[in-house]
N, C-alpha and C positions, 0 to 999 in steps of 0.2 A: 513413713514419709511418702507422699504421692509425687510421682514424676510427671503426671499429666492430668488434666481435668477430664472427667467422663462426660460432662455436658457442656454445651456452649455457654459463655457468660451471658447473663441477663442484663439488658440495657434499660435503664430507667427512661420513661417517656416524660418529657417536660410538659408544662401547662399549655404551651403554644403549639405543640406537635399533635398531629392527628394521625392515628393509626388507621390506615385504610387497607382492609383485607379484601381480596377479590377484585381490586381495581388495577387497571393497566395505566402506565404512564402516558400512553398515547391518548387516553381519555381526557387529559388535562391540557392538551395543546390544540390550537386551531390552525390548521394548514389550508383553510379555504381560500386565502388570498396569497398563497405562496406562488413563486415563479420558478419554473424549471431552470436549473443551472445552465448557463451557456457553456460551461466547461464539461458537461456530461458527455459530449461527443469525444472529448479528448482523454477519456479514461483509458488506462492502460490494461492490457490483457496479459495475464501471467502465462508464460509458455516455458516449456523445457526444451533446451537446445543443447546439442553436444558440439563443443568447439575444441579445436586443437589447443593444447596447453600453451604453445608459444604465441598463439593469437590472443588468448586471454591475458597472458603476461604482457604483451605489447600494449593492449588497451588499458590494463591496470597501471602500467608505467606512464603512459600518456595521460591518463586521468589524474594521476598523482601530480604530474607537472602542471596540469590545468586546474587543479584543485576542484575536481568533479568526481562524483561516484562513477566507477568504471561502467556500470550498467547503463547509466544515463548517457555516458559518452558513446557507448555502442548504439544506443537507441538514436542519438542525434546523427550518428554516421549513417545508420540504416535509413532513417527518415530522409536525409539528404539524398541518398541513392534513389529512394522511391520518388521523391519530388522531382528530381532531375531525370527520371526515367533512365538511369544508368543501366547499360546492358553489359553483361559479363561475356567476355570472349573466352571460350573454352576450346582448346585444341587437344585432342587425344592422340597420343603417339603410340 
């Protein structure tokens, strides 16, 4: 009794299918009249940031109340700070 197949299954090619070896899918599309996406500037950049556990818990709780993903909520908050040029007041004791 065999527990697994040693070779991949063979698929039958129908009459209307064409087997194209050595071709790339990009060869079958014409992008000559394409327009650049206006949203390309708004693409997000993935970063790694260390945050206090209580800060993350606060945003997760708030995001749950607002029915938003917590990372999106943090992004909205930081964007608002950047757009309003919010300045942080730090006092060292």
